[in-house]
DOFIKOL-341461 format. One record per residue: residue number from 1; residue in one letter; x, y negated, z negated of N, C-alpha, C, CB in turn. Coordinates in nm, 3 decimals. Glycine has a CB too. Example, Ala and Ser with C-alpha at 12.3 -4.5 7.8 and 13.67 -1.06 7.14 Angstrom:
<node pos="1" code="A" n_px="1.319" n_py="0.569" n_pz="-0.780" ca_px="1.230" ca_py="0.450" ca_pz="-0.780" c_px="1.320" c_py="0.330" c_pz="-0.780" cb_px="1.131" cb_py="0.447" cb_pz="-0.905"/>
<node pos="2" code="S" n_px="1.285" n_py="0.225" n_pz="-0.708" ca_px="1.367" ca_py="0.106" ca_pz="-0.714" c_px="1.290" c_py="-0.003" c_pz="-0.787" cb_px="1.408" cb_py="0.060" cb_pz="-0.572"/>
REM end
This chain:
<node pos="1" code="M" n_px="0.079" n_py="0.145" n_pz="0.006" ca_px="0.036" ca_py="-0.054" ca_pz="0.011" c_px="0.112" c_py="-0.101" c_pz="0.016" cb_px="-0.026" cb_py="-0.144" cb_pz="-0.089"/>
<node pos="2" code="N" n_px="0.200" n_py="-0.043" n_pz="-0.077" ca_px="0.270" ca_py="-0.186" ca_pz="-0.088" c_px="0.314" c_py="-0.255" c_pz="0.036" cb_px="0.394" cb_py="-0.176" cb_pz="-0.171"/>
<node pos="3" code="A" n_px="0.367" n_py="-0.160" n_pz="0.174" ca_px="0.393" ca_py="-0.197" ca_pz="0.250" c_px="0.295" c_py="-0.235" c_pz="0.369" cb_px="0.471" cb_py="-0.137" cb_pz="0.255"/>
<node pos="4" code="W" n_px="0.145" n_py="-0.240" n_pz="0.342" ca_px="0.090" ca_py="-0.273" ca_pz="0.405" c_px="0.020" c_py="-0.439" c_pz="0.413" cb_px="0.038" cb_py="-0.178" cb_pz="0.398"/>
<node pos="5" code="L" n_px="0.056" n_py="-0.462" n_pz="0.291" ca_px="0.051" ca_py="-0.553" ca_pz="0.249" c_px="0.129" c_py="-0.701" c_pz="0.286" cb_px="0.062" cb_py="-0.507" cb_pz="0.160"/>
<node pos="6" code="R" n_px="0.308" n_py="-0.597" n_pz="0.279" ca_px="0.392" ca_py="-0.687" ca_pz="0.357" c_px="0.344" c_py="-0.687" c_pz="0.494" cb_px="0.539" cb_py="-0.648" cb_pz="0.352"/>
<node pos="7" code="R" n_px="0.334" n_py="-0.564" n_pz="0.551" ca_px="0.284" ca_py="-0.601" ca_pz="0.707" c_px="0.158" c_py="-0.686" c_pz="0.716" cb_px="0.249" cb_py="-0.463" cb_pz="0.795"/>
<node pos="8" code="G" n_px="0.096" n_py="-0.720" n_pz="0.683" ca_px="-0.030" ca_py="-0.828" ca_pz="0.643" c_px="0.004" c_py="-0.932" c_pz="0.624" cb_px="-0.107" cb_py="-0.811" cb_pz="0.534"/>
<node pos="9" code="A" n_px="0.036" n_py="-0.959" n_pz="0.504" ca_px="0.118" ca_py="-1.128" ca_pz="0.462" c_px="0.220" c_py="-1.119" c_pz="0.574" cb_px="0.217" cb_py="-1.151" cb_pz="0.275"/>
<node pos="10" code="G" n_px="0.296" n_py="-1.052" n_pz="0.586" ca_px="0.442" ca_py="-1.141" ca_pz="0.816" c_px="0.292" c_py="-1.175" c_pz="0.886" cb_px="0.596" cb_py="-0.914" cb_pz="1.015"/>
<node pos="11" code="G" n_px="0.166" n_py="-1.059" n_pz="0.901" ca_px="0.082" ca_py="-1.115" ca_pz="1.015" c_px="0.000" c_py="-1.201" c_pz="0.995" cb_px="0.015" cb_py="-1.036" cb_pz="1.076"/>
<node pos="12" code="L" n_px="0.020" n_py="-1.249" n_pz="0.834" ca_px="-0.086" ca_py="-1.413" ca_pz="0.789" c_px="0.057" c_py="-1.495" c_pz="0.891" cb_px="-0.105" cb_py="-1.487" cb_pz="0.521"/>
<node pos="13" code="L" n_px="0.142" n_py="-1.474" n_pz="0.790" ca_px="0.228" ca_py="-1.579" ca_pz="0.867" c_px="0.297" c_py="-1.594" c_pz="0.987" cb_px="0.308" cb_py="-1.602" cb_pz="0.812"/>
<node pos="14" code="A" n_px="0.266" n_py="-1.532" n_pz="1.047" ca_px="0.302" ca_py="-1.587" ca_pz="1.218" c_px="0.204" c_py="-1.563" c_pz="1.258" cb_px="0.413" cb_py="-1.524" cb_pz="1.320"/>
<node pos="15" code="A" n_px="0.088" n_py="-1.546" n_pz="1.193" ca_px="-0.034" ca_py="-1.644" ca_pz="1.327" c_px="-0.062" c_py="-1.778" c_pz="1.227" cb_px="-0.251" cb_py="-1.535" cb_pz="1.377"/>
<node pos="16" code="G" n_px="0.024" n_py="-1.799" n_pz="1.095" ca_px="-0.009" ca_py="-1.965" ca_pz="1.057" c_px="0.167" c_py="-2.013" c_pz="1.142" cb_px="-0.030" cb_py="-2.011" cb_pz="0.811"/>
<node pos="17" code="V" n_px="0.198" n_py="-1.971" n_pz="1.201" ca_px="0.347" ca_py="-1.977" ca_pz="1.226" c_px="0.278" c_py="-2.023" c_pz="1.375" cb_px="0.468" cb_py="-1.814" cb_pz="1.203"/>
<node pos="18" code="G" n_px="0.245" n_py="-1.944" n_pz="1.454" ca_px="0.160" ca_py="-1.962" ca_pz="1.590" c_px="0.082" c_py="-2.086" c_pz="1.504" cb_px="0.047" cb_py="-1.799" cb_pz="1.660"/>
<node pos="19" code="L" n_px="0.001" n_py="-2.124" n_pz="1.422" ca_px="-0.101" ca_py="-2.192" ca_pz="1.440" c_px="-0.033" c_py="-2.359" c_pz="1.478" cb_px="-0.199" cb_py="-2.170" cb_pz="1.303"/>
<node pos="20" code="A" n_px="0.057" n_py="-2.368" n_pz="1.335" ca_px="0.160" ca_py="-2.444" ca_pz="1.275" c_px="0.179" c_py="-2.514" c_pz="1.487" cb_px="0.328" cb_py="-2.315" cb_pz="1.159"/>
<node pos="21" code="T" n_px="0.233" n_py="-2.451" n_pz="1.544" ca_px="0.366" ca_py="-2.465" ca_pz="1.640" c_px="0.246" c_py="-2.492" c_pz="1.752" cb_px="0.501" cb_py="-2.305" cb_pz="1.665"/>
<node pos="22" code="A" n_px="0.104" n_py="-2.437" n_pz="1.773" ca_px="-0.005" ca_py="-2.509" ca_pz="1.816" c_px="-0.041" c_py="-2.684" c_pz="1.792" cb_px="-0.099" cb_py="-2.431" cb_pz="1.757"/>
<node pos="23" code="I" n_px="-0.075" n_py="-2.676" n_pz="1.651" ca_px="-0.069" ca_py="-2.831" ca_pz="1.580" c_px="0.010" c_py="-2.929" c_pz="1.706" cb_px="0.045" cb_py="-2.828" cb_pz="1.402"/>
<node pos="24" code="V" n_px="0.159" n_py="-2.860" n_pz="1.694" ca_px="0.240" ca_py="-2.986" ca_pz="1.646" c_px="0.250" c_py="-3.003" c_pz="1.817" cb_px="0.411" cb_py="-2.964" cb_pz="1.526"/>
<node pos="25" code="W" n_px="0.184" n_py="-2.875" n_pz="1.897" ca_px="0.248" ca_py="-2.926" ca_pz="2.036" c_px="0.091" c_py="-2.980" c_pz="2.074" cb_px="0.338" cb_py="-2.784" cb_pz="2.161"/>
<node pos="26" code="S" n_px="0.014" n_py="-2.946" n_pz="2.074" ca_px="-0.124" ca_py="-3.071" ca_pz="2.089" c_px="-0.108" c_py="-3.252" c_pz="2.058" cb_px="-0.249" cb_py="-3.020" cb_pz="1.956"/>
<node pos="27" code="S" n_px="-0.007" n_py="-3.225" n_pz="1.941" ca_px="-0.003" ca_py="-3.374" ca_pz="1.911" c_px="0.122" c_py="-3.436" c_pz="1.979" cb_px="0.002" cb_py="-3.402" cb_pz="1.749"/>
<node pos="28" code="T" n_px="0.200" n_py="-3.327" n_pz="2.046" ca_px="0.326" ca_py="-3.367" ca_pz="2.094" c_px="0.240" c_py="-3.401" c_pz="2.298" cb_px="0.483" cb_py="-3.199" cb_pz="2.055"/>
<node pos="29" code="A" n_px="0.089" n_py="-3.295" n_pz="2.266" ca_px="0.085" ca_py="-3.332" ca_pz="2.416" c_px="-0.028" c_py="-3.453" c_pz="2.431" cb_px="0.040" cb_py="-3.190" cb_pz="2.514"/>
<node pos="30" code="S" n_px="-0.046" n_py="-3.528" n_pz="2.328" ca_px="-0.065" ca_py="-3.659" ca_pz="2.332" c_px="-0.017" c_py="-3.726" c_pz="2.345" cb_px="-0.094" cb_py="-3.700" cb_pz="2.282"/>
<node pos="31" code="R" n_px="0.105" n_py="-3.731" n_pz="2.302" ca_px="0.147" ca_py="-3.865" ca_pz="2.305" c_px="0.262" c_py="-3.846" c_pz="2.488" cb_px="0.250" cb_py="-3.908" cb_pz="2.113"/>
<node pos="32" code="A" n_px="0.208" n_py="-3.685" n_pz="2.485" ca_px="0.277" ca_py="-3.746" ca_pz="2.679" c_px="0.298" c_py="-3.896" c_pz="2.713" cb_px="0.149" cb_py="-3.709" cb_pz="2.823"/>
<node pos="33" code="A" n_px="0.421" n_py="-3.869" n_pz="2.839" ca_px="0.359" ca_py="-4.025" ca_pz="2.895" c_px="0.303" c_py="-4.091" c_pz="2.948" cb_px="0.380" cb_py="-4.079" cb_pz="2.923"/>
<node pos="34" code="A" n_px="0.287" n_py="-4.184" n_pz="2.968" ca_px="0.128" ca_py="-4.249" ca_pz="3.063" c_px="0.159" c_py="-4.294" c_pz="3.236" cb_px="0.061" cb_py="-4.438" cb_pz="2.970"/>
<node pos="35" code="P" n_px="0.098" n_py="-4.267" n_pz="3.320" ca_px="0.119" ca_py="-4.226" ca_pz="3.408" c_px="0.217" c_py="-4.404" c_pz="3.455" cb_px="-0.024" cb_py="-4.150" cb_pz="3.477"/>
<node pos="36" code="G" n_px="0.345" n_py="-4.334" n_pz="3.543" ca_px="0.376" ca_py="-4.506" ca_pz="3.532" c_px="0.481" c_py="-4.515" c_pz="3.507" cb_px="0.312" cb_py="-4.597" cb_pz="3.435"/>
<node pos="37" code="D" n_px="0.527" n_py="-4.448" n_pz="3.354" ca_px="0.589" ca_py="-4.497" ca_pz="3.261" c_px="0.687" c_py="-4.478" c_pz="3.304" cb_px="0.573" cb_py="-4.466" cb_pz="3.149"/>
<node pos="38" code="D" n_px="0.765" n_py="-4.421" n_pz="3.414" ca_px="0.845" ca_py="-4.395" ca_pz="3.416" c_px="0.970" c_py="-4.501" c_pz="3.541" cb_px="0.803" cb_py="-4.266" cb_pz="3.416"/>
<node pos="39" code="L" n_px="0.849" n_py="-4.586" n_pz="3.550" ca_px="0.861" ca_py="-4.653" ca_pz="3.693" c_px="0.935" c_py="-4.805" c_pz="3.613" cb_px="0.670" cb_py="-4.676" cb_pz="3.799"/>
<node pos="40" code="P" n_px="0.998" n_py="-4.859" n_pz="3.717" ca_px="1.084" ca_py="-4.981" ca_pz="3.647" c_px="0.979" c_py="-5.098" c_pz="3.559" cb_px="1.176" cb_py="-5.073" cb_pz="3.788"/>
<node pos="41" code="D" n_px="0.956" n_py="-5.178" n_pz="3.450" ca_px="0.857" ca_py="-5.259" ca_pz="3.436" c_px="0.902" c_py="-5.424" c_pz="3.585" cb_px="0.861" cb_py="-5.297" cb_pz="3.233"/>
<node pos="42" code="G" n_px="0.809" n_py="-5.471" n_pz="3.594" ca_px="0.858" ca_py="-5.651" ca_pz="3.619" c_px="0.662" c_py="-5.664" c_pz="3.742" cb_px="1.120" cb_py="-5.683" cb_pz="3.776"/>
<node pos="43" code="P" n_px="0.722" n_py="-5.716" n_pz="3.839" ca_px="0.571" ca_py="-5.756" ca_pz="3.833" c_px="0.535" c_py="-5.702" c_pz="3.944" cb_px="0.528" cb_py="-5.907" cb_pz="3.825"/>
<node pos="44" code="G" n_px="0.610" n_py="-5.608" n_pz="4.016" ca_px="0.586" ca_py="-5.524" ca_pz="4.147" c_px="0.527" c_py="-5.395" c_pz="4.090" cb_px="0.730" cb_py="-5.493" cb_pz="4.242"/>
<node pos="45" code="K" n_px="0.542" n_py="-5.357" n_pz="3.971" ca_px="0.466" ca_py="-5.281" ca_pz="3.873" c_px="0.331" c_py="-5.293" c_pz="3.857" cb_px="0.509" cb_py="-5.303" cb_pz="3.761"/>
<node pos="46" code="K" n_px="0.285" n_py="-5.443" n_pz="3.818" ca_px="0.168" ca_py="-5.453" ca_pz="3.727" c_px="0.075" c_py="-5.453" c_pz="3.876" cb_px="0.161" cb_py="-5.610" cb_pz="3.599"/>
<node pos="47" code="V" n_px="0.142" n_py="-5.524" n_pz="3.974" ca_px="0.026" ca_py="-5.523" ca_pz="4.136" c_px="0.006" c_py="-5.357" c_pz="4.234" cb_px="0.128" cb_py="-5.660" cb_pz="4.287"/>
<node pos="48" code="L" n_px="0.138" n_py="-5.259" n_pz="4.199" ca_px="0.113" ca_py="-5.167" ca_pz="4.214" c_px="-0.036" c_py="-5.007" c_pz="4.157" cb_px="0.224" cb_py="-5.180" cb_pz="4.198"/>
<node pos="49" code="L" n_px="0.063" n_py="-5.121" n_pz="3.976" ca_px="-0.083" ca_py="-5.026" ca_pz="3.853" c_px="-0.215" c_py="-5.094" c_pz="3.940" cb_px="-0.094" cb_py="-5.106" cb_pz="3.605"/>
<node pos="50" code="R" n_px="-0.252" n_py="-5.194" n_pz="3.925" ca_px="-0.418" ca_py="-5.287" ca_pz="3.945" c_px="-0.371" c_py="-5.240" c_pz="4.147" cb_px="-0.422" cb_py="-5.566" cb_pz="3.867"/>
<node pos="51" code="S" n_px="-0.324" n_py="-5.197" n_pz="4.228" ca_px="-0.427" ca_py="-5.194" ca_pz="4.328" c_px="-0.379" c_py="-5.085" c_pz="4.469" cb_px="-0.450" cb_py="-5.363" cb_pz="4.374"/>
<node pos="52" code="C" n_px="-0.305" n_py="-4.977" n_pz="4.383" ca_px="-0.271" ca_py="-4.925" ca_pz="4.452" c_px="-0.364" c_py="-4.743" c_pz="4.384" cb_px="-0.108" cb_py="-4.970" cb_pz="4.465"/>
<node pos="53" code="T" n_px="-0.399" n_py="-4.776" n_pz="4.227" ca_px="-0.485" ca_py="-4.669" ca_pz="4.196" c_px="-0.615" c_py="-4.701" c_pz="4.198" cb_px="-0.459" cb_py="-4.616" cb_pz="4.081"/>
<node pos="54" code="T" n_px="-0.613" n_py="-4.765" n_pz="4.272" ca_px="-0.750" ca_py="-4.802" ca_pz="4.265" c_px="-0.838" c_py="-4.680" c_pz="4.302" cb_px="-0.778" cb_py="-4.921" cb_pz="4.358"/>
<node pos="55" code="C" n_px="-0.742" n_py="-4.655" n_pz="4.441" ca_px="-0.834" ca_py="-4.560" ca_pz="4.567" c_px="-0.729" c_py="-4.428" c_pz="4.457" cb_px="-0.785" cb_py="-4.596" cb_pz="4.828"/>
<node pos="56" code="H" n_px="-0.524" n_py="-4.468" n_pz="4.469" ca_px="-0.487" ca_py="-4.344" ca_pz="4.437" c_px="-0.445" c_py="-4.305" c_pz="4.311" cb_px="-0.404" cb_py="-4.314" cb_pz="4.508"/>
<node pos="57" code="D" n_px="-0.421" n_py="-4.171" n_pz="4.224" ca_px="-0.353" ca_py="-4.131" ca_pz="4.144" c_px="-0.211" c_py="-4.206" c_pz="4.141" cb_px="-0.356" cb_py="-4.004" cb_pz="4.163"/>
<node pos="58" code="L" n_px="-0.151" n_py="-4.242" n_pz="4.072" ca_px="-0.033" ca_py="-4.311" ca_pz="4.092" c_px="0.104" c_py="-4.232" c_pz="4.177" cb_px="0.004" cb_py="-4.350" cb_pz="3.950"/>
<node pos="59" code="D" n_px="0.054" n_py="-4.015" n_pz="4.144" ca_px="0.109" ca_py="-3.958" ca_pz="4.226" c_px="0.127" c_py="-3.965" c_pz="4.341" cb_px="0.090" cb_py="-3.895" cb_pz="4.219"/>
<node pos="60" code="E" n_px="0.026" n_py="-3.996" n_pz="4.369" ca_px="0.018" ca_py="-3.992" ca_pz="4.546" c_px="0.123" c_py="-4.136" c_pz="4.571" cb_px="-0.193" cb_py="-4.023" cb_pz="4.628"/>
<node pos="61" code="V" n_px="0.151" n_py="-4.192" n_pz="4.500" ca_px="0.282" ca_py="-4.250" ca_pz="4.477" c_px="0.414" c_py="-4.235" c_pz="4.508" cb_px="0.293" cb_py="-4.251" cb_pz="4.390"/>
<node pos="62" code="T" n_px="0.442" n_py="-4.184" n_pz="4.378" ca_px="0.546" ca_py="-4.142" ca_pz="4.364" c_px="0.603" c_py="-4.051" c_pz="4.384" cb_px="0.561" cb_py="-4.152" cb_pz="4.304"/>
<node pos="63" code="K" n_px="0.516" n_py="-3.954" n_pz="4.438" ca_px="0.566" ca_py="-3.852" ca_pz="4.468" c_px="0.656" c_py="-3.837" c_pz="4.661" cb_px="0.435" cb_py="-3.762" cb_pz="4.430"/>
<node pos="64" code="F" n_px="0.642" n_py="-3.981" n_pz="4.645" ca_px="0.738" ca_py="-4.024" ca_pz="4.795" c_px="0.851" c_py="-4.046" c_pz="4.741" cb_px="0.697" cb_py="-4.167" cb_pz="4.894"/>
<node pos="65" code="K" n_px="0.965" n_py="-4.023" n_pz="4.630" ca_px="1.018" ca_py="-4.111" ca_pz="4.586" c_px="1.191" c_py="-4.034" c_pz="4.672" cb_px="0.979" cb_py="-4.132" cb_pz="4.403"/>
<node pos="66" code="G" n_px="1.231" n_py="-4.110" n_pz="4.692" ca_px="1.330" ca_py="-4.072" ca_pz="4.841" c_px="1.304" c_py="-4.058" c_pz="4.936" cb_px="1.391" cb_py="-3.982" cb_pz="4.860"/>
<node pos="67" code="Y" n_px="1.170" n_py="-4.124" n_pz="4.981" ca_px="1.181" ca_py="-4.059" ca_pz="5.122" c_px="1.120" c_py="-4.162" c_pz="5.210" cb_px="1.103" cb_py="-3.910" cb_pz="5.138"/>
<node pos="68" code="Y" n_px="1.088" n_py="-4.296" n_pz="5.144" ca_px="1.049" ca_py="-4.423" ca_pz="5.237" c_px="1.185" c_py="-4.514" c_pz="5.299" cb_px="0.948" cb_py="-4.534" cb_pz="5.136"/>
<node pos="69" code="T" n_px="1.169" n_py="-4.556" n_pz="5.365" ca_px="1.315" ca_py="-4.624" ca_pz="5.347" c_px="1.220" c_py="-4.779" c_pz="5.263" cb_px="1.432" cb_py="-4.661" cb_pz="5.552"/>
<node pos="70" code="R" n_px="1.263" n_py="-4.901" n_pz="5.331" ca_px="1.230" ca_py="-5.079" ca_pz="5.228" c_px="1.142" c_py="-5.058" c_pz="5.297" cb_px="1.317" cb_py="-5.257" cb_pz="5.227"/>
<node pos="71" code="A" n_px="1.148" n_py="-5.060" n_pz="5.519" ca_px="1.104" ca_py="-5.038" ca_pz="5.640" c_px="0.951" c_py="-5.027" c_pz="5.616" cb_px="1.171" cb_py="-4.917" cb_pz="5.706"/>
<node pos="72" code="Q" n_px="0.970" n_py="-4.838" n_pz="5.585" ca_px="0.872" ca_py="-4.766" ca_pz="5.624" c_px="0.778" c_py="-4.815" c_pz="5.452" cb_px="0.929" cb_py="-4.580" cb_pz="5.670"/>
<node pos="73" code="W" n_px="0.828" n_py="-4.844" n_pz="5.320" ca_px="0.732" ca_py="-4.865" ca_pz="5.202" c_px="0.614" c_py="-4.996" c_pz="5.275" cb_px="0.840" cb_py="-4.928" cb_pz="5.037"/>
<node pos="74" code="K" n_px="0.693" n_py="-5.086" n_pz="5.334" ca_px="0.617" ca_py="-5.202" ca_pz="5.407" c_px="0.511" c_py="-5.230" c_pz="5.489" cb_px="0.675" cb_py="-5.245" cb_pz="5.464"/>
<node pos="75" code="D" n_px="0.546" n_py="-5.129" n_pz="5.571" ca_px="0.444" ca_py="-5.007" ca_pz="5.696" c_px="0.300" c_py="-4.994" c_pz="5.580" cb_px="0.554" cb_py="-4.771" cb_pz="5.734"/>
<node pos="76" code="I" n_px="0.361" n_py="-4.911" n_pz="5.521" ca_px="0.217" ca_py="-4.865" ca_pz="5.409" c_px="0.189" c_py="-4.943" c_pz="5.347" cb_px="0.218" cb_py="-4.762" cb_pz="5.306"/>
<node pos="77" code="V" n_px="0.209" n_py="-5.027" n_pz="5.261" ca_px="0.172" ca_py="-5.135" ca_pz="5.204" c_px="0.056" c_py="-5.227" c_pz="5.280" cb_px="0.293" cb_py="-5.201" cb_pz="5.184"/>
<node pos="78" code="V" n_px="0.131" n_py="-5.283" n_pz="5.398" ca_px="0.014" ca_py="-5.341" ca_pz="5.523" c_px="-0.086" c_py="-5.267" c_pz="5.544" cb_px="0.063" cb_py="-5.357" cb_pz="5.666"/>
<node pos="79" code="T" n_px="-0.082" n_py="-5.162" n_pz="5.587" ca_px="-0.176" ca_py="-5.070" ca_pz="5.629" c_px="-0.252" c_py="-4.960" c_pz="5.517" cb_px="-0.101" cb_py="-4.998" cb_pz="5.732"/>
<node pos="80" code="M" n_px="-0.215" n_py="-5.010" n_pz="5.386" ca_px="-0.340" ca_py="-4.935" ca_pz="5.253" c_px="-0.401" c_py="-5.177" c_pz="5.274" cb_px="-0.200" cb_py="-4.825" cb_pz="4.965"/>
<node pos="81" code="R" n_px="-0.356" n_py="-5.221" n_pz="5.273" ca_px="-0.401" ca_py="-5.371" ca_pz="5.233" c_px="-0.528" c_py="-5.368" c_pz="5.400" cb_px="-0.213" cb_py="-5.531" cb_pz="5.230"/>
<node pos="82" code="E" n_px="-0.494" n_py="-5.353" n_pz="5.530" ca_px="-0.586" ca_py="-5.331" ca_pz="5.590" c_px="-0.713" c_py="-5.189" c_pz="5.524" cb_px="-0.512" cb_py="-5.315" cb_pz="5.719"/>
<node pos="83" code="Y" n_px="-0.681" n_py="-5.141" n_pz="5.528" ca_px="-0.781" ca_py="-5.046" ca_pz="5.450" c_px="-0.864" c_py="-5.121" c_pz="5.335" cb_px="-0.696" cb_py="-4.923" cb_pz="5.378"/>
<node pos="84" code="G" n_px="-0.824" n_py="-5.202" n_pz="5.297" ca_px="-0.886" ca_py="-5.223" ca_pz="5.178" c_px="-0.765" c_py="-5.259" c_pz="4.990" cb_px="-0.984" cb_py="-5.064" cb_pz="5.185"/>
<node pos="85" code="A" n_px="-0.673" n_py="-5.250" n_pz="5.049" ca_px="-0.605" ca_py="-5.300" ca_pz="4.908" c_px="-0.642" c_py="-5.384" c_pz="4.898" cb_px="-0.481" cb_py="-5.316" cb_pz="4.876"/>
<node pos="86" code="S" n_px="-0.626" n_py="-5.456" n_pz="4.746" ca_px="-0.654" ca_py="-5.567" ca_pz="4.674" c_px="-0.496" c_py="-5.658" c_pz="4.672" cb_px="-0.719" cb_py="-5.514" cb_pz="4.517"/>
<node pos="87" code="L" n_px="-0.487" n_py="-5.714" n_pz="4.768" ca_px="-0.249" ca_py="-5.780" ca_pz="4.766" c_px="-0.340" c_py="-5.906" c_pz="4.866" cb_px="-0.025" cb_py="-5.612" cb_pz="4.920"/>
<node pos="88" code="A" n_px="-0.263" n_py="-5.959" n_pz="4.780" ca_px="-0.303" ca_py="-6.161" ca_pz="4.838" c_px="-0.151" c_py="-6.143" c_pz="4.944" cb_px="-0.278" cb_py="-6.360" cb_pz="4.639"/>
<node pos="89" code="D" n_px="-0.137" n_py="-6.235" n_pz="5.020" ca_px="-0.001" ca_py="-6.242" ca_pz="5.055" c_px="0.147" c_py="-6.230" c_pz="5.023" cb_px="-0.003" cb_py="-6.307" cb_pz="5.076"/>
<node pos="90" code="G" n_px="0.183" n_py="-6.326" n_pz="4.891" ca_px="0.247" ca_py="-6.264" ca_pz="4.865" c_px="0.313" c_py="-6.153" c_pz="4.816" cb_px="0.248" cb_py="-6.297" cb_pz="4.860"/>
<node pos="91" code="E" n_px="0.174" n_py="-6.094" n_pz="4.763" ca_px="0.180" ca_py="-5.927" ca_pz="4.717" c_px="0.219" c_py="-5.820" c_pz="4.785" cb_px="0.068" cb_py="-5.877" cb_pz="4.688"/>
<node pos="92" code="V" n_px="0.250" n_py="-5.873" n_pz="4.901" ca_px="0.283" ca_py="-5.782" ca_pz="5.039" c_px="0.447" c_py="-5.747" c_pz="5.010" cb_px="0.256" cb_py="-5.886" cb_pz="5.212"/>
<node pos="93" code="D" n_px="0.523" n_py="-5.855" n_pz="5.017" ca_px="0.654" ca_py="-5.837" ca_pz="4.999" c_px="0.676" c_py="-5.806" c_pz="4.862" cb_px="0.728" cb_py="-5.945" cb_pz="5.042"/>
<node pos="94" code="L" n_px="0.643" n_py="-5.874" n_pz="4.739" ca_px="0.665" ca_py="-5.807" ca_pz="4.660" c_px="0.649" c_py="-5.665" c_pz="4.611" cb_px="0.639" cb_py="-5.859" cb_pz="4.616"/>
<node pos="95" code="L" n_px="0.556" n_py="-5.635" n_pz="4.649" ca_px="0.466" ca_py="-5.483" ca_pz="4.628" c_px="0.543" c_py="-5.386" c_pz="4.754" cb_px="0.251" cb_py="-5.507" cb_pz="4.668"/>
<node pos="96" code="S" n_px="0.596" n_py="-5.432" n_pz="4.860" ca_px="0.734" ca_py="-5.323" ca_pz="4.928" c_px="0.828" c_py="-5.341" c_pz="4.866" cb_px="0.794" cb_py="-5.336" cb_pz="5.074"/>
<node pos="97" code="D" n_px="0.899" n_py="-5.483" n_pz="4.815" ca_px="1.036" ca_py="-5.450" ca_pz="4.759" c_px="1.041" c_py="-5.407" c_pz="4.635" cb_px="1.121" cb_py="-5.551" cb_pz="4.762"/>
<node pos="98" code="Y" n_px="0.933" n_py="-5.377" n_pz="4.515" ca_px="0.924" ca_py="-5.343" ca_pz="4.435" c_px="0.929" c_py="-5.119" c_pz="4.459" cb_px="0.806" cb_py="-5.444" cb_pz="4.390"/>
<node pos="99" code="L" n_px="0.840" n_py="-5.051" n_pz="4.541" ca_px="0.780" ca_py="-4.968" ca_pz="4.578" c_px="0.939" c_py="-4.920" c_pz="4.698" cb_px="0.613" cb_py="-5.023" cb_pz="4.627"/>
<node pos="100" code="A" n_px="1.007" n_py="-5.035" n_pz="4.737" ca_px="1.153" ca_py="-4.976" ca_pz="4.813" c_px="1.271" c_py="-4.938" c_pz="4.671" cb_px="1.238" cb_py="-5.136" cb_pz="4.940"/>
<node pos="101" code="D" n_px="1.277" n_py="-5.071" n_pz="4.575" ca_px="1.366" ca_py="-5.060" ca_pz="4.446" c_px="1.370" c_py="-4.895" c_pz="4.392" cb_px="1.294" cb_py="-5.169" cb_pz="4.317"/>
<node pos="102" code="A" n_px="1.205" n_py="-4.905" n_pz="4.364" ca_px="1.226" ca_py="-4.741" ca_pz="4.241" c_px="1.197" c_py="-4.700" c_pz="4.332" cb_px="1.137" cb_py="-4.680" cb_pz="4.089"/>
<node pos="103" code="L" n_px="1.185" n_py="-4.634" n_pz="4.479" ca_px="1.123" ca_py="-4.566" ca_pz="4.431" c_px="1.155" c_py="-4.496" c_pz="4.642" cb_px="0.967" cb_py="-4.633" cb_pz="4.328"/>
<node pos="104" code="G" n_px="1.229" n_py="-4.540" n_pz="4.658" ca_px="1.256" ca_py="-4.599" ca_pz="4.820" c_px="1.373" c_py="-4.472" c_pz="4.837" cb_px="1.333" cb_py="-4.809" cb_pz="4.841"/>
<node pos="105" code="K" n_px="1.360" n_py="-4.421" n_pz="4.960" ca_px="1.498" ca_py="-4.366" ca_pz="5.036" c_px="1.692" c_py="-4.440" c_pz="4.971" cb_px="1.460" cb_py="-4.432" cb_pz="5.236"/>
<node pos="106" code="T" n_px="1.798" n_py="-4.353" n_pz="4.879" ca_px="1.881" ca_py="-4.406" ca_pz="4.841" c_px="1.987" c_py="-4.321" c_pz="4.970" cb_px="1.892" cb_py="-4.396" cb_pz="4.677"/>
REM end
């Protein structure tokens, strides 16, 4: 019976460790980085978050990191503006430059 109690207690201990791990994981997961946290701050980021995420998840933009040149990012921004993205005249270059600097081909 003593051996059974030890195994039972060990099982309860293992279950408790599992529960504690789940609690720690869930509290850590709730503090996960928000979309865009890994992007540099600045006026271009504000324009990106305001104008692009109206229609797209941020992942739809950041997944192209290292893929487009500055000229290609500008073409994309101009096209998105033509499709209805809310961008003032000066914001086209601001956003294009930001995307090229933060996500552009190196």
